[in-house]
N, CA, C and O atoms as a GROMACS GRO file, in nm:
protein
  536
    1MET      N    1  -0.443   1.625   2.865
    1MET     CA    2  -0.589   1.618   2.789
    1MET      C    3  -0.708   1.723   2.725
    1MET      O    4  -0.732   1.762   2.611
    2ASP      N    5  -0.788   1.754   2.901
    2ASP     CA    6  -0.898   1.856   2.856
    2ASP      C    7  -0.767   1.953   2.822
    2ASP      O    8  -0.767   1.958   2.699
    3THR      N    9  -0.678   2.017   2.860
    3THR     CA   10  -0.615   2.182   2.802
    3THR      C   11  -0.660   2.180   2.650
    3THR      O   12  -0.712   2.256   2.569
    4ALA      N   13  -0.599   2.024   2.657
    4ALA     CA   14  -0.549   2.057   2.417
    4ALA      C   15  -0.642   2.041   2.375
    4ALA      O   16  -0.645   2.086   2.260
    5ARG      N   17  -0.810   1.958   2.431
    5ARG     CA   18  -0.816   1.933   2.388
    5ARG      C   19  -0.976   2.078   2.370
    5ARG      O   20  -1.052   2.074   2.274
    6GLU      N   21  -0.992   2.212   2.510
    6GLU     CA   22  -0.990   2.324   2.498
    6GLU      C   23  -0.906   2.416   2.360
    6GLU      O   24  -0.950   2.516   2.303
    7ALA      N   25  -0.807   2.362   2.342
    7ALA     CA   26  -0.817   2.515   2.295
    7ALA      C   27  -0.812   2.451   2.168
    7ALA      O   28  -0.782   2.536   2.084
    8GLY      N   29  -0.834   2.292   2.096
    8GLY     CA   30  -0.819   2.251   2.003
    8GLY      C   31  -0.695   2.217   1.935
    8GLY      O   32  -0.676   2.239   1.816
    9LEU      N   33  -0.613   2.163   2.014
    9LEU     CA   34  -0.495   2.056   1.943
    9LEU      C   35  -0.606   1.920   1.934
    9LEU      O   36  -0.688   1.873   2.013
   10SER      N   37  -0.566   1.887   1.803
   10SER     CA   38  -0.516   1.735   1.828
   10SER      C   39  -0.481   1.598   1.845
   10SER      O   40  -0.375   1.544   1.812
   11ARG      N   41  -0.590   1.544   1.904
   11ARG     CA   42  -0.525   1.438   2.023
   11ARG      C   43  -0.546   1.329   1.989
   11ARG      O   44  -0.652   1.282   1.949
   12THR      N   45  -0.400   1.255   2.007
   12THR     CA   46  -0.421   1.120   1.883
   12THR      C   47  -0.322   0.994   1.988
   12THR      O   48  -0.217   1.009   2.051
   13THR      N   49  -0.415   0.870   1.966
   13THR     CA   50  -0.272   0.759   2.060
   13THR      C   51  -0.322   0.664   2.007
   13THR      O   52  -0.416   0.645   1.930
   14SER      N   53  -0.179   0.551   2.101
   14SER     CA   54  -0.221   0.411   1.987
   14SER      C   55  -0.242   0.318   2.109
   14SER      O   56  -0.182   0.353   2.211
   15LEU      N   57  -0.311   0.215   2.117
   15LEU     CA   58  -0.285   0.142   2.207
   15LEU      C   59  -0.260   0.007   2.144
   15LEU      O   60  -0.366  -0.043   2.108
   16VAL      N   61  -0.192  -0.041   2.128
   16VAL     CA   62  -0.119  -0.150   2.153
   16VAL      C   63  -0.153  -0.326   2.290
   16VAL      O   64  -0.116  -0.342   2.406
   17LEU      N   65  -0.221  -0.402   2.210
   17LEU     CA   66  -0.358  -0.459   2.326
   17LEU      C   67  -0.249  -0.651   2.295
   17LEU      O   68  -0.202  -0.707   2.196
   18GLY      N   69  -0.256  -0.683   2.443
   18GLY     CA   70  -0.233  -0.806   2.396
   18GLY      C   71  -0.062  -0.837   2.539
   18GLY      O   72   0.024  -0.922   2.516
   19TYR      N   73  -0.061  -0.777   2.621
   19TYR     CA   74   0.015  -0.813   2.760
   19TYR      C   75   0.021  -0.934   2.795
   19TYR      O   76  -0.081  -1.001   2.776
   20PRO      N   77   0.142  -1.000   2.856
   20PRO     CA   78   0.071  -1.125   2.910
   20PRO      C   79   0.015  -1.113   3.040
   20PRO      O   80  -0.011  -1.218   3.100
   21GLN      N   81  -0.014  -0.967   3.111
   21GLN     CA   82  -0.073  -0.922   3.189
   21GLN      C   83  -0.196  -0.875   3.205
   21GLN      O   84  -0.256  -0.851   3.310
   22GLU      N   85  -0.246  -0.858   3.046
   22GLU     CA   86  -0.358  -0.806   3.081
   22GLU      C   87  -0.489  -0.910   3.032
   22GLU      O   88  -0.494  -1.000   2.947
   23THR      N   89  -0.589  -0.852   3.126
   23THR     CA   90  -0.761  -0.880   3.112
   23THR      C   91  -0.852  -0.892   3.067
   23THR      O   92  -0.819  -0.944   2.961
   24PRO      N   93  -0.940  -0.884   3.066
   24PRO     CA   94  -1.019  -0.828   3.025
   24PRO      C   95  -1.160  -0.656   3.123
   24PRO      O   96  -1.270  -0.603   3.108
   25GLU      N   97  -1.074  -0.653   3.185
   25GLU     CA   98  -1.071  -0.566   3.301
   25GLU      C   99  -0.971  -0.469   3.290
   25GLU      O  100  -0.991  -0.359   3.342
   26THR      N  101  -0.847  -0.494   3.220
   26THR     CA  102  -0.747  -0.380   3.204
   26THR      C  103  -0.786  -0.325   3.088
   26THR      O  104  -0.791  -0.203   3.070
   27ILE      N  105  -0.823  -0.437   2.976
   27ILE     CA  106  -0.881  -0.377   2.880
   27ILE      C  107  -1.015  -0.272   2.868
   27ILE      O  108  -1.011  -0.213   2.760
   28ARG      N  109  -1.089  -0.248   2.920
   28ARG     CA  110  -1.226  -0.192   2.953
   28ARG      C  111  -1.160  -0.050   3.032
   28ARG      O  112  -1.172   0.058   2.974
   29GLN      N  113  -1.105  -0.056   3.136
   29GLN     CA  114  -0.960   0.024   3.191
   29GLN      C  115  -0.935   0.102   3.100
   29GLN      O  116  -0.989   0.213   3.106
   30THR      N  117  -0.853   0.072   2.998
   30THR     CA  118  -0.829   0.141   2.905
   30THR      C  119  -0.901   0.201   2.828
   30THR      O  120  -0.923   0.322   2.839
   31PHE      N  121  -0.931   0.156   2.773
   31PHE     CA  122  -1.075   0.181   2.620
   31PHE      C  123  -1.157   0.360   2.753
   31PHE      O  124  -1.165   0.470   2.698
   32GLU      N  125  -1.191   0.350   2.870
   32GLU     CA  126  -1.241   0.432   2.920
   32GLU      C  127  -1.144   0.570   2.979
   32GLU      O  128  -1.177   0.676   3.032
   33VAL      N  129  -1.002   0.508   2.938
   33VAL     CA  130  -0.941   0.676   2.975
   33VAL      C  131  -0.994   0.746   2.807
   33VAL      O  132  -1.046   0.852   2.773
   34CYS      N  133  -0.958   0.652   2.752
   34CYS     CA  134  -0.991   0.685   2.557
   34CYS      C  135  -1.150   0.762   2.601
   34CYS      O  136  -1.161   0.884   2.601
   35ARG      N  137  -1.227   0.701   2.626
   35ARG     CA  138  -1.340   0.775   2.668
   35ARG      C  139  -1.360   0.903   2.748
   35ARG      O  140  -1.412   1.001   2.695
   36ARG      N  141  -1.338   0.903   2.815
   36ARG     CA  142  -1.299   1.023   2.905
   36ARG      C  143  -1.205   1.112   2.848
   36ARG      O  144  -1.174   1.205   2.924
   37CYS      N  145  -1.152   1.111   2.745
   37CYS     CA  146  -1.030   1.153   2.680
   37CYS      C  147  -1.072   1.217   2.535
   37CYS      O  148  -1.025   1.301   2.459
   38GLU      N  149  -1.179   1.138   2.539
   38GLU     CA  150  -1.285   1.172   2.363
   38GLU      C  151  -1.224   1.121   2.259
   38GLU      O  152  -1.238   1.156   2.142
   39ILE      N  153  -1.120   0.993   2.322
   39ILE     CA  154  -0.998   0.989   2.172
   39ILE      C  155  -1.014   0.844   2.160
   39ILE      O  156  -1.016   0.764   2.253
   40TYR      N  157  -1.030   0.809   1.993
   40TYR     CA  158  -1.038   0.710   1.933
   40TYR      C  159  -0.887   0.662   1.880
   40TYR      O  160  -0.829   0.721   1.788
   41PRO      N  161  -0.836   0.560   1.943
   41PRO     CA  162  -0.737   0.511   1.889
   41PRO      C  163  -0.639   0.459   1.802
   41PRO      O  164  -0.562   0.429   1.894
   42SER      N  165  -0.598   0.434   1.734
   42SER     CA  166  -0.505   0.351   1.657
   42SER      C  167  -0.565   0.216   1.768
   42SER      O  168  -0.598   0.259   1.879
   43ILE      N  169  -0.576   0.102   1.754
   43ILE     CA  170  -0.575  -0.030   1.772
   43ILE      C  171  -0.500  -0.106   1.747
   43ILE      O  172  -0.485  -0.135   1.628
   44GLY      N  173  -0.435  -0.159   1.827
   44GLY     CA  174  -0.325  -0.270   1.749
   44GLY      C  175  -0.300  -0.387   1.838
   44GLY      O  176  -0.268  -0.374   1.956
   45TYR      N  177  -0.323  -0.552   1.752
   45TYR     CA  178  -0.271  -0.603   1.914
   45TYR      C  179  -0.115  -0.629   1.905
   45TYR      O  180  -0.057  -0.612   1.797
   46LEU      N  181  -0.042  -0.674   2.025
   46LEU     CA  182   0.099  -0.682   2.073
   46LEU      C  183   0.119  -0.820   1.965
   46LEU      O  184   0.072  -0.934   1.970
   47LEU      N  185   0.217  -0.746   1.857
   47LEU     CA  186   0.298  -0.828   1.771
   47LEU      C  187   0.481  -0.857   1.828
   47LEU      O  188   0.578  -0.782   1.818
   48PRO      N  189   0.474  -0.941   1.863
   48PRO     CA  190   0.693  -0.954   1.885
   48PRO      C  191   0.715  -1.039   1.795
   48PRO      O  192   0.673  -1.141   1.740
   49LEU      N  193   0.867  -0.896   1.798
   49LEU     CA  194   0.941  -0.936   1.685
   49LEU      C  195   1.043  -0.960   1.724
   49LEU      O  196   1.090  -0.932   1.834
   50PRO      N  197   1.122  -1.056   1.576
   50PRO     CA  198   1.263  -1.145   1.656
   50PRO      C  199   1.362  -0.981   1.746
   50PRO      O  200   1.354  -0.858   1.740
   51GLN      N  201   1.435  -1.072   1.811
   51GLN     CA  202   1.507  -0.948   1.901
   51GLN      C  203   1.442  -0.828   1.995
   51GLN      O  204   1.506  -0.736   2.046
   52THR      N  205   1.334  -0.845   2.003
   52THR     CA  206   1.248  -0.848   2.130
   52THR      C  207   1.247  -0.901   2.255
   52THR      O  208   1.268  -1.020   2.277
   53PRO      N  209   1.222  -0.818   2.340
   53PRO     CA  210   1.227  -0.885   2.475
   53PRO      C  211   1.081  -0.990   2.449
   53PRO      O  212   1.066  -1.108   2.481
   54MET      N  213   1.000  -0.911   2.388
   54MET     CA  214   0.815  -0.955   2.390
   54MET      C  215   0.803  -1.114   2.309
   54MET      O  216   0.710  -1.194   2.300
   55TYR      N  217   0.948  -1.118   2.254
   55TYR     CA  218   0.931  -1.200   2.106
   55TYR      C  219   1.050  -1.286   2.228
   55TYR      O  220   1.000  -1.391   2.190
   56GLU      N  221   1.104  -1.309   2.281
   56GLU     CA  222   1.200  -1.410   2.384
   56GLU      C  223   1.076  -1.462   2.472
   56GLU      O  224   1.070  -1.578   2.513
   57TYR      N  225   1.000  -1.386   2.492
   57TYR     CA  226   0.919  -1.413   2.637
   57TYR      C  227   0.833  -1.586   2.544
   57TYR      O  228   0.831  -1.707   2.570
   58ALA      N  229   0.775  -1.493   2.430
   58ALA     CA  230   0.698  -1.566   2.327
   58ALA      C  231   0.740  -1.703   2.278
   58ALA      O  232   0.662  -1.797   2.267
   59LYS      N  233   0.831  -1.707   2.257
   59LYS     CA  234   0.942  -1.828   2.237
   59LYS      C  235   0.973  -1.882   2.371
   59LYS      O  236   0.959  -2.004   2.361
   60GLN      N  237   1.011  -1.850   2.497
   60GLN     CA  238   1.057  -1.936   2.606
   60GLN      C  239   0.942  -1.987   2.653
   60GLN      O  240   0.950  -2.102   2.696
   61ARG      N  241   0.819  -1.925   2.658
   61ARG     CA  242   0.686  -1.957   2.681
   61ARG      C  243   0.592  -2.042   2.584
   61ARG      O  244   0.473  -2.072   2.576
   62GLY      N  245   0.749  -2.074   2.492
   62GLY     CA  246   0.624  -2.169   2.366
   62GLY      C  247   0.505  -2.099   2.326
   62GLY      O  248   0.418  -2.176   2.286
   63PHE      N  249   0.471  -1.970   2.324
   63PHE     CA  250   0.331  -1.956   2.188
   63PHE      C  251   0.414  -1.969   2.060
   63PHE      O  252   0.371  -1.993   1.947
   64ILE      N  253   0.558  -1.944   2.101
   64ILE     CA  254   0.640  -1.904   1.943
   64ILE      C  255   0.704  -2.080   1.904
   64ILE      O  256   0.796  -2.093   1.985
   65THR      N  257   0.698  -2.154   1.857
   65THR     CA  258   0.703  -2.243   1.890
   65THR      C  259   0.788  -2.345   1.675
   65THR      O  260   0.857  -2.446   1.664
   66ASP      N  261   0.746  -2.271   1.584
   66ASP     CA  262   0.823  -2.259   1.505
   66ASP      C  263   0.823  -2.118   1.430
   66ASP      O  264   0.736  -2.054   1.372
   67GLU      N  265   0.973  -2.094   1.460
   67GLU     CA  266   0.980  -1.985   1.442
   67GLU      C  267   0.960  -1.902   1.241
   67GLU      O  268   0.966  -1.789   1.194
   68GLU      N  269   0.940  -2.013   1.195
   68GLU     CA  270   0.966  -1.974   1.047
   68GLU      C  271   0.799  -1.935   1.018
   68GLU      O  272   0.761  -1.822   0.988
   69GLU      N  273   0.717  -2.044   1.033
   69GLU     CA  274   0.613  -2.038   1.027
   69GLU      C  275   0.516  -1.949   1.123
   69GLU      O  276   0.408  -1.915   1.074
   70TYR      N  277   0.544  -1.911   1.243
   70TYR     CA  278   0.603  -1.734   1.322
   70TYR      C  279   0.581  -1.655   1.220
   70TYR      O  280   0.469  -1.636   1.173
   71LEU      N  281   0.699  -1.596   1.174
   71LEU     CA  282   0.734  -1.485   1.047
   71LEU      C  283   0.677  -1.482   0.963
   71LEU      O  284   0.668  -1.363   0.935
   72LEU      N  285   0.608  -1.555   0.873
   72LEU     CA  286   0.511  -1.601   0.820
   72LEU      C  287   0.360  -1.566   0.780
   72LEU      O  288   0.278  -1.547   0.691
   73ARG      N  289   0.386  -1.572   0.907
   73ARG     CA  290   0.197  -1.543   0.962
   73ARG      C  291   0.186  -1.354   1.005
   73ARG      O  292   0.093  -1.284   0.965
   74ILE      N  293   0.234  -1.333   1.041
   74ILE     CA  294   0.320  -1.228   1.150
   74ILE      C  295   0.263  -1.085   1.046
   74ILE      O  296   0.249  -0.980   1.108
   75ALA      N  297   0.225  -1.084   0.862
   75ALA     CA  298   0.278  -0.984   0.725
   75ALA      C  299   0.149  -0.913   0.796
   75ALA      O  300   0.151  -0.790   0.791
   76ASP      N  301   0.036  -0.975   0.862
   76ASP     CA  302  -0.133  -0.832   0.924
   76ASP      C  303  -0.096  -0.831   1.050
   76ASP      O  304  -0.084  -0.927   1.126
   77ARG      N  305  -0.072  -0.686   1.076
   77ARG     CA  306  -0.051  -0.632   1.235
   77ARG      C  307  -0.142  -0.597   1.255
   77ARG      O  308  -0.154  -0.508   1.339
   78GLN      N  309  -0.306  -0.677   1.152
   78GLN     CA  310  -0.438  -0.622   1.245
   78GLN      C  311  -0.545  -0.697   1.279
   78GLN      O  312  -0.660  -0.670   1.313
   79ASP      N  313  -0.425  -0.889   1.248
   79ASP     CA  314  -0.540  -0.993   1.268
   79ASP      C  315  -0.436  -1.041   1.413
   79ASP      O  316  -0.332  -1.029   1.478
   80LEU      N  317  -0.520  -1.082   1.399
   80LEU     CA  318  -0.458  -1.156   1.593
   80LEU      C  319  -0.366  -1.281   1.544
   80LEU      O  320  -0.394  -1.385   1.485
   81THR      N  321  -0.217  -1.217   1.605
   81THR     CA  322  -0.127  -1.370   1.516
   81THR      C  323  -0.094  -1.449   1.663
   81THR      O  324  -0.122  -1.568   1.667
   82ILE      N  325  -0.026  -1.377   1.801
   82ILE     CA  326  -0.035  -1.442   1.936
   82ILE      C  327  -0.084  -1.350   2.011
   82ILE      O  328  -0.086  -1.229   2.032
   83ASN      N  329  -0.147  -1.509   2.063
   83ASN     CA  330  -0.236  -1.394   2.186
   83ASN      C  331  -0.100  -1.437   2.341
   83ASN      O  332  -0.043  -1.545   2.354
   84LEU      N  333  -0.082  -1.313   2.436
   84LEU     CA  334   0.040  -1.350   2.549
   84LEU      C  335  -0.074  -1.394   2.664
   84LEU      O  336  -0.041  -1.468   2.757
   85THR      N  337  -0.201  -1.348   2.650
   85THR     CA  338  -0.265  -1.376   2.716
   85THR      C  339  -0.322  -1.439   2.757
   85THR      O  340  -0.331  -1.544   2.694
   86ARG      N  341  -0.432  -1.427   2.938
   86ARG     CA  342  -0.431  -1.580   2.987
   86ARG      C  343  -0.620  -1.624   2.881
   86ARG      O  344  -0.685  -1.726   2.857
   87MET      N  345  -0.633  -1.485   2.853
   87MET     CA  346  -0.773  -1.494   2.774
   87MET      C  347  -0.778  -1.664   2.690
   87MET      O  348  -0.703  -1.761   2.705
   88SER      N  349  -0.859  -1.652   2.630
   88SER     CA  350  -0.834  -1.730   2.494
   88SER      C  351  -0.845  -1.686   2.380
   88SER      O  352  -0.901  -1.576   2.380
   89ASP      N  353  -0.811  -1.730   2.264
   89ASP     CA  354  -0.840  -1.558   2.194
   89ASP      C  355  -0.961  -1.523   2.128
   89ASP      O  356  -0.974  -1.424   2.055
   90GLU      N  357  -1.054  -1.612   2.159
   90GLU     CA  358  -1.198  -1.575   2.121
   90GLU      C  359  -1.229  -1.439   2.214
   90GLU      O  360  -1.229  -1.320   2.183
   91GLU      N  361  -1.254  -1.504   2.336
   91GLU     CA  362  -1.254  -1.330   2.480
   91GLU      C  363  -1.206  -1.216   2.479
   91GLU      O  364  -1.244  -1.103   2.508
   92PHE      N  365  -1.046  -1.302   2.410
   92PHE     CA  366  -1.006  -1.159   2.381
   92PHE      C  367  -0.990  -1.092   2.293
   92PHE      O  368  -0.921  -0.991   2.302
   93VAL      N  369  -1.073  -1.145   2.140
   93VAL     CA  370  -1.022  -1.014   2.073
   93VAL      C  371  -1.195  -0.964   2.043
   93VAL      O  372  -1.237  -0.886   1.957
   94ASP      N  373  -1.278  -1.047   2.158
   94ASP     CA  374  -1.432  -0.998   2.151
   94ASP      C  375  -1.412  -0.928   2.296
   94ASP      O  376  -1.496  -0.841   2.322
   95VAL      N  377  -1.325  -0.951   2.382
   95VAL     CA  378  -1.352  -0.840   2.468
   95VAL      C  379  -1.295  -0.660   2.388
   95VAL      O  380  -1.329  -0.553   2.438
   96VAL      N  381  -1.188  -0.674   2.235
   96VAL     CA  382  -1.123  -0.578   2.274
   96VAL      C  383  -1.248  -0.548   2.160
   96VAL      O  384  -1.288  -0.439   2.200
   97ARG      N  385  -1.322  -0.579   2.055
   97ARG     CA  386  -1.377  -0.526   1.983
   97ARG      C  387  -1.517  -0.486   2.049
   97ARG      O  388  -1.609  -0.440   1.981
   98GLU      N  389  -1.525  -0.503   2.160
   98GLU     CA  390  -1.672  -0.438   2.216
   98GLU      C  391  -1.675  -0.352   2.282
   98GLU      O  392  -1.782  -0.302   2.317
   99GLU      N  393  -1.485  -0.279   2.346
   99GLU     CA  394  -1.450  -0.265   2.343
   99GLU      C  395  -1.464  -0.099   2.305
   99GLU      O  396  -1.509  -0.013   2.380
  100ALA      N  397  -1.408  -0.077   2.153
  100ALA     CA  398  -1.370  -0.047   2.028
  100ALA      C  399  -1.546   0.013   1.996
  100ALA      O  400  -1.579   0.132   1.997
  101MET      N  401  -1.621  -0.083   1.974
  101MET     CA  402  -1.744  -0.010   1.882
  101MET      C  403  -1.776   0.034   1.991
  101MET      O  404  -1.840   0.133   1.958
  102LYS      N  405  -1.778   0.029   2.154
  102LYS     CA  406  -1.949   0.088   2.240
  102LYS      C  407  -1.831   0.220   2.240
  102LYS      O  408  -1.901   0.318   2.214
  103LEU      N  409  -1.639   0.286   2.264
  103LEU     CA  410  -1.606   0.362   2.247
  103LEU      C  411  -1.657   0.425   2.071
  103LEU      O  412  -1.619   0.539   2.045
  104LYS      N  413  -1.721   0.366   1.983
  104LYS     CA  414  -1.690   0.437   1.889
  104LYS      C  415  -1.812   0.537   1.893
  104LYS      O  416  -1.827   0.654   1.858
  105ASP      N  417  -1.892   0.440   1.950
  105ASP     CA  418  -2.042   0.506   1.934
  105ASP      C  419  -2.061   0.596   2.022
  105ASP      O  420  -2.129   0.684   1.967
  106TYR      N  421  -2.044   0.619   2.109
  106TYR     CA  422  -1.949   0.688   2.209
  106TYR      C  423  -1.890   0.806   2.136
  106TYR      O  424  -1.962   0.890   2.081
  107LEU      N  425  -1.830   0.809   2.136
  107LEU     CA  426  -1.787   0.882   2.041
  107LEU      C  427  -1.841   0.956   1.941
  107LEU      O  428  -1.808   1.073   1.958
  108GLY      N  429  -1.928   0.939   1.815
  108GLY     CA  430  -1.991   0.923   1.756
  108GLY      C  431  -1.913   0.925   1.578
  108GLY      O  432  -1.919   0.983   1.469
  109ILE      N  433  -1.835   0.805   1.659
  109ILE     CA  434  -1.725   0.830   1.451
  109ILE      C  435  -1.742   0.686   1.406
  109ILE      O  436  -1.721   0.582   1.469
  110PRO      N  437  -1.785   0.705   1.276
  110PRO     CA  438  -1.910   0.649   1.172
  110PRO      C  439  -1.785   0.520   1.152
  110PRO      O  440  -1.711   0.568   1.067
  111LEU      N  441  -1.744   0.416   1.181
  111LEU     CA  442  -1.639   0.349   1.147
  111LEU      C  443  -1.662   0.196   1.097
  111LEU      O  444  -1.630   0.126   1.192
  112SER      N  445  -1.692   0.137   1.020
  112SER     CA  446  -1.773   0.027   1.019
  112SER      C  447  -1.684  -0.112   1.124
  112SER      O  448  -1.588  -0.138   1.196
  113ASP      N  449  -1.750  -0.142   1.090
  113ASP     CA  450  -1.682  -0.231   1.237
  113ASP      C  451  -1.505  -0.308   1.157
  113ASP      O  452  -1.404  -0.309   1.228
  114ASP      N  453  -1.502  -0.357   1.030
  114ASP     CA  454  -1.435  -0.395   0.986
  114ASP      C  455  -1.294  -0.278   0.952
  114ASP      O  456  -1.180  -0.290   0.908
  115GLN      N  457  -1.366  -0.183   0.994
  115GLN     CA  458  -1.225  -0.038   1.043
  115GLN      C  459  -1.187  -0.006   1.193
  115GLN      O  460  -1.108   0.086   1.216
  116LEU      N  461  -1.233  -0.069   1.281
  116LEU     CA  462  -1.248  -0.091   1.425
  116LEU      C  463  -1.111  -0.096   1.475
  116LEU      O  464  -1.098  -0.066   1.594
  117LEU      N  465  -1.011  -0.125   1.413
  117LEU     CA  466  -0.847  -0.214   1.423
  117LEU      C  467  -0.761  -0.152   1.350
  117LEU      O  468  -0.644  -0.184   1.372
  118LYS      N  469  -0.780  -0.062   1.259
  118LYS     CA  470  -0.781  -0.009   1.128
  118LYS      C  471  -0.702   0.133   1.249
  118LYS      O  472  -0.733   0.161   1.364
  119THR      N  473  -0.603   0.188   1.164
  119THR     CA  474  -0.501   0.343   1.203
  119THR      C  475  -0.559   0.468   1.174
  119THR      O  476  -0.664   0.465   1.111
  120GLY      N  477  -0.519   0.564   1.203
  120GLY     CA  478  -0.560   0.714   1.170
  120GLY      C  479  -0.692   0.761   1.163
  120GLY      O  480  -0.738   0.827   1.069
  121VAL      N  481  -0.741   0.733   1.246
  121VAL     CA  482  -0.875   0.811   1.242
  121VAL      C  483  -0.916   0.927   1.357
  121VAL      O  484  -0.920   0.911   1.479
  122GLN      N  485  -0.943   1.040   1.283
  122GLN     CA  486  -0.973   1.193   1.414
  122GLN      C  487  -1.060   1.161   1.384
  122GLN      O  488  -1.116   1.068   1.326
  123ARG      N  489  -1.085   1.302   1.459
  123ARG     CA  490  -1.244   1.390   1.466
  123ARG      C  491  -1.164   1.516   1.442
  123ARG      O  492  -1.075   1.556   1.517
  124VAL      N  493  -1.198   1.566   1.348
  124VAL     CA  494  -1.203   1.775   1.324
  124VAL      C  495  -1.310   1.778   1.326
  124VAL      O  496  -1.395   1.738   1.247
  125LYS      N  497  -1.318   1.877   1.509
  125LYS     CA  498  -1.404   1.853   1.582
  125LYS      C  499  -1.501   1.993   1.492
  125LYS      O  500  -1.618   1.988   1.454
  126GLU      N  501  -1.408   2.103   1.478
  126GLU     CA  502  -1.445   2.178   1.397
  126GLU      C  503  -1.578   2.197   1.302
  126GLU      O  504  -1.678   2.267   1.299
  127GLN      N  505  -1.515   2.087   1.225
  127GLN     CA  506  -1.580   2.118   1.113
  127GLN      C  507  -1.719   1.977   1.092
  127GLN      O  508  -1.798   1.937   1.006
  128LYS      N  509  -1.661   1.937   1.286
  128LYS     CA  510  -1.776   1.812   1.239
  128LYS      C  511  -1.802   1.733   1.153
  128LYS      O  512  -1.916   1.715   1.110
  129THR      N  513  -1.684   1.664   1.110
  129THR     CA  514  -1.581   1.534   1.000
  129THR      C  515  -1.509   1.495   1.068
  129THR      O  516  -1.450   1.523   1.172
  130PHE      N  517  -1.519   1.414   0.990
  130PHE     CA  518  -1.380   1.286   1.008
  130PHE      C  519  -1.321   1.205   0.924
  130PHE      O  520  -1.373   1.128   0.844
  131GLN      N  521  -1.223   1.224   0.944
  131GLN     CA  522  -1.138   1.205   0.884
  131GLN      C  523  -1.068   1.080   0.835
  131GLN      O  524  -0.968   1.115   0.896
  132ASN      N  525  -1.016   0.923   0.758
  132ASN     CA  526  -0.941   0.833   0.797
  132ASN      C  527  -0.848   0.858   0.690
  132ASN      O  528  -0.863   0.899   0.574
  133ASP      N  529  -0.739   0.822   0.763
  133ASP     CA  530  -0.593   0.869   0.735
  133ASP      C  531  -0.555   0.735   0.619
  133ASP      O  532  -0.448   0.751   0.559
  134ASN      N  533  -0.639   0.602   0.585
  134ASN     CA  534  -0.601   0.493   0.590
  134ASN      C  535  -0.575   0.526   0.443
  134ASN      O  536  -0.525   0.441   0.369
   0.00000   0.00000   0.00000
């Protein structure tokens, strides 16, 4: 990443947070890597979709009890729809939001709170401007 940054190449990444083994500490570590790389990622919550291993995991462990209701709720992928971690929904969302806000502030990216989990933000270093592709 340092070489790409030094060469002036655009660097982007995406984070999917909320896997069963995720903890507040692993989330903080993930955002620390983004800080070191000076990248603000596209951030989204894990969204198990039908016919995927995570969907089967969620069904088998009782996270999805009514498939029809679940499928109707997953339209807005920026909202937390299902939480497979051992954290409460509130703790999980709070840790993600806190780390995203700290990273945004560290990088000096002018995002509003409601844009923290949106995708398509990149810093254009040479022009000292920001571009939101949404």
